[in-house]
Backbone as a printed PyTorch tensor [residue, N CA C, xyz], in Angstrom:
tensor([[[ 52.1960,  55.6600, 109.7180],
         [ 51.6580,  54.8950, 110.6110],
         [ 50.8660,  55.2740, 110.9460]],

        [[ 49.9070,  54.1010, 111.5550],
         [ 48.1120,  54.2520, 111.1780],
         [ 48.1120,  54.5980, 112.6050]],

        [[ 46.7580,  55.7790, 112.4440],
         [ 46.2490,  55.7350, 114.0140],
         [ 45.0850,  55.5510, 113.5190]],

        [[ 44.5950,  54.9820, 115.3410],
         [ 43.1790,  54.6660, 115.4350],
         [ 41.7210,  55.4990, 115.4350]],

        [[ 40.7900,  55.0600, 115.0100],
         [ 40.0810,  56.5930, 115.0830],
         [ 39.7340,  56.7150, 116.5820]],

        [[ 39.2750,  55.7270, 117.3010],
         [ 38.9330,  56.0320, 118.5300],
         [ 39.8900,  56.3240, 119.7500]],

        [[ 41.0690,  56.1680, 119.3720],
         [ 41.6200,  56.5800, 120.8860],
         [ 43.0880,  57.3890, 120.2520]],

        [[ 43.4260,  58.8650, 121.1580],
         [ 44.3720,  59.8190, 120.3640],
         [ 45.7230,  58.9980, 121.0780]],

        [[ 46.8560,  59.4660, 120.2340],
         [ 48.0170,  59.1520, 121.4400],
         [ 48.1820,  59.5760, 122.3590]],

        [[ 49.1080,  58.9940, 123.4930],
         [ 49.0450,  59.8510, 124.9800],
         [ 49.1040,  61.9060, 124.5300]],

        [[ 48.0130,  62.4210, 125.0160],
         [ 48.6610,  63.8050, 125.2290],
         [ 48.0760,  64.3660, 123.8490]],

        [[ 47.9270,  63.8750, 122.8740],
         [ 47.9930,  63.8340, 121.2620],
         [ 46.1880,  65.2380, 121.2020]],

        [[ 45.4340,  64.9180, 122.2400],
         [ 43.9750,  65.7310, 122.4250],
         [ 44.2240,  66.9130, 122.6720]],

        [[ 45.2980,  67.3170, 123.8610],
         [ 45.6170,  68.5800, 124.1600],
         [ 46.5210,  68.7210, 123.4230]],

        [[ 47.3880,  68.5460, 123.1500],
         [ 48.6330,  69.2630, 122.6230],
         [ 47.9400,  69.5630, 121.1570]],

        [[ 46.8480,  68.5700, 120.1860],
         [ 46.7890,  69.4880, 119.1540],
         [ 45.7010,  70.4370, 119.4300]],

        [[ 45.4830,  70.3990, 120.3070],
         [ 44.1470,  71.5360, 121.1930],
         [ 45.3350,  73.0550, 121.0230]],

        [[ 46.0590,  72.6370, 121.6430],
         [ 47.0950,  73.3990, 121.9980],
         [ 47.5070,  73.7130, 120.5390]],

        [[ 48.4450,  73.2120, 119.6110],
         [ 48.6190,  73.4100, 118.5980],
         [ 48.0240,  74.2440, 117.2360]],

        [[ 46.6420,  74.5760, 118.1320],
         [ 45.3890,  75.0710, 116.7670],
         [ 45.4300,  76.3970, 117.6010]],

        [[ 45.7710,  76.6810, 118.7390],
         [ 46.1520,  77.5440, 118.9650],
         [ 46.5750,  78.7350, 118.5500]],

        [[ 46.1630,  80.1020, 117.7270],
         [ 47.0600,  80.9580, 117.2830],
         [ 48.0060,  81.2710, 117.9160]],

        [[ 49.4160,  82.0690, 117.2740],
         [ 50.0620,  82.9020, 117.8570],
         [ 51.4650,  81.9850, 117.6850]],

        [[ 52.5270,  83.1570, 118.1790],
         [ 53.5570,  82.4190, 118.0900],
         [ 54.3410,  81.7510, 119.5100]],

        [[ 54.8610,  81.2390, 119.4930],
         [ 55.9770,  80.0870, 120.4420],
         [ 55.6960,  80.8040, 121.7330]],

        [[ 56.2300,  81.8500, 121.6830],
         [ 56.6240,  82.7160, 122.9060],
         [ 55.0850,  82.8750, 123.2440]],

        [[ 54.2210,  83.3030, 122.4180],
         [ 52.8800,  83.5320, 122.9600],
         [ 52.2270,  82.4810, 123.7300]],

        [[ 52.0410,  81.3250, 122.8560],
         [ 51.4130,  80.3450, 123.8740],
         [ 52.2960,  80.3410, 124.9190]],

        [[ 53.6210,  80.1380, 124.6990],
         [ 54.1920,  80.1350, 126.4570],
         [ 53.7740,  80.9100, 127.5450]],

        [[ 53.7460,  81.9800, 127.3070],
         [ 53.3770,  83.2250, 128.0290],
         [ 51.4430,  82.9560, 128.1760]],

        [[ 50.9620,  82.4380, 127.7020],
         [ 49.6780,  81.8660, 127.8480],
         [ 49.3400,  80.5050, 128.8940]],

        [[ 50.7070,  79.9700, 128.9000],
         [ 50.3930,  78.3430, 129.6420],
         [ 51.8180,  78.4780, 130.7810]],

        [[ 52.3510,  79.3790, 130.7420],
         [ 53.1560,  79.8320, 131.9160],
         [ 54.2410,  78.6910, 132.0830]],

        [[ 54.2960,  78.3960, 130.9780],
         [ 55.6800,  77.7850, 130.1310],
         [ 56.6470,  78.4990, 129.4830]],

        [[ 58.3130,  77.3050, 129.5770],
         [ 59.2790,  78.4920, 128.7330],
         [ 58.8690,  78.3420, 127.3430]],

        [[ 59.3550,  79.3960, 126.2730],
         [ 59.1550,  78.6960, 124.7680],
         [ 59.6340,  77.4170, 124.9810]],

        [[ 61.1910,  77.1900, 125.1530],
         [ 61.8100,  75.7410, 125.0410],
         [ 60.6830,  74.3980, 125.3910]],

        [[ 60.2780,  74.8530, 126.6070],
         [ 58.9250,  73.6500, 126.7110],
         [ 57.6770,  73.3750, 126.0390]],

        [[ 57.5670,  74.6910, 125.4680],
         [ 56.3360,  74.5650, 124.4520],
         [ 56.6460,  73.8700, 123.3060]],

        [[ 57.7850,  74.6100, 122.7120],
         [ 58.0710,  74.1790, 121.6460],
         [ 58.4680,  72.7410, 121.4550]],

        [[ 59.3500,  72.4050, 122.6060],
         [ 59.3610,  70.8650, 122.7900],
         [ 57.9980,  70.1080, 122.8690]],

        [[ 57.0810,  69.9920, 123.4950],
         [ 55.7010,  69.3690, 123.6950],
         [ 55.4190,  69.6400, 122.1920]],

        [[ 55.2930,  70.6590, 121.4370],
         [ 54.5760,  70.6240, 119.7030],
         [ 55.6510,  69.7670, 119.5640]],

        [[ 56.7060,  69.9140, 119.4650],
         [ 57.4070,  69.1560, 118.3670],
         [ 56.6100,  67.5930, 118.9970]],

        [[ 57.3100,  67.3130, 119.9630],
         [ 56.3510,  65.7280, 120.1350],
         [ 55.4570,  65.8890, 119.8030]],

        [[ 54.2030,  66.2410, 119.8830],
         [ 53.1630,  65.7350, 119.5540],
         [ 52.7310,  65.7290, 117.7890]],

        [[ 53.8950,  66.4830, 117.1110],
         [ 53.8440,  66.6270, 116.0400],
         [ 54.5850,  65.3450, 115.1430]],

        [[ 55.3930,  64.6020, 115.9790],
         [ 56.1130,  63.6940, 115.7600],
         [ 55.0910,  62.0870, 115.9010]],

        [[ 54.4340,  63.0480, 116.9500],
         [ 53.3940,  61.3320, 117.1280],
         [ 52.0740,  61.5970, 116.0620]],

        [[ 52.1110,  62.8370, 115.1710],
         [ 51.3400,  62.3200, 114.4660],
         [ 51.8460,  62.6900, 113.0710]],

        [[ 53.0590,  62.5470, 113.0850],
         [ 53.7050,  61.9180, 111.5950],
         [ 53.2530,  63.3780, 111.2470]],

        [[ 53.3730,  64.6780, 111.4650],
         [ 52.5430,  66.0100, 110.7300],
         [ 53.9120,  66.6160, 110.9320]],

        [[ 53.8490,  67.4230, 109.6210],
         [ 55.3990,  68.1800, 109.0420],
         [ 55.2170,  69.9230, 109.8250]],

        [[ 53.8040,  70.1240, 110.3460],
         [ 53.7810,  71.1930, 110.6660],
         [ 52.4550,  71.3800, 111.7610]],

        [[ 52.5930,  72.5800, 112.3620],
         [ 50.9860,  72.4010, 113.5000],
         [ 50.0250,  72.2050, 112.1150]],

        [[ 49.9470,  72.6920, 111.1120],
         [ 48.4010,  72.7890, 110.0580],
         [ 48.1280,  71.6380, 110.3370]],

        [[ 49.4110,  70.6600, 109.8310],
         [ 49.0670,  69.2060, 109.4200],
         [ 48.6250,  68.5810, 110.9730]],

        [[ 49.0830,  68.9310, 111.8460],
         [ 48.8770,  68.4420, 112.9170],
         [ 47.3280,  68.6010, 113.2780]],

        [[ 46.7640,  69.3820, 112.7470],
         [ 45.3670,  70.2300, 113.5040],
         [ 44.4830,  69.0870, 112.6650]],

        [[ 45.1100,  69.2000, 111.0030],
         [ 44.0530,  68.4080, 110.3470],
         [ 43.9500,  67.0270, 111.0590]],

        [[ 44.8770,  66.6440, 111.0940],
         [ 44.9440,  65.1810, 111.3410],
         [ 44.1980,  64.6060, 112.9610]],

        [[ 44.5130,  65.6840, 113.4490],
         [ 43.2730,  65.6430, 114.7410],
         [ 41.8790,  65.9760, 114.6300]],

        [[ 41.9040,  66.7380, 113.6540],
         [ 39.9250,  66.6390, 113.0200],
         [ 39.6560,  66.0170, 112.4710]],

        [[ 40.8700,  65.1480, 111.3320],
         [ 39.6160,  64.1090, 110.7400],
         [ 39.6500,  62.9950, 111.8580]],

        [[ 40.6550,  62.7260, 112.6520],
         [ 40.5210,  61.4360, 113.8820],
         [ 39.6950,  61.8100, 114.6300]],

        [[ 38.7370,  62.8700, 114.6280],
         [ 37.9350,  63.5230, 115.6520],
         [ 38.4430,  63.7490, 117.1090]],

        [[ 39.2860,  64.0480, 117.3350],
         [ 40.4820,  64.2040, 118.3960],
         [ 40.0130,  65.3280, 118.8200]],

        [[ 39.7710,  66.5170, 117.9940],
         [ 39.4940,  68.0440, 118.6420],
         [ 38.4670,  68.2730, 117.5770]]])
């Protein structure tokens, strides 16, 4: 997948920022007022959009693209 440097995939900026936040899924969910399952689904979706195998890889991609 080729990512344009000017535009993040829908929601990528906000969820990459979320992925950057340290903590477990349960901790992130609590901070956001979401269930752990919903939080996990959102993180999985952004990782899929960024073709990332981990939160760290998603963060790296978003930083390299200038989204966060």
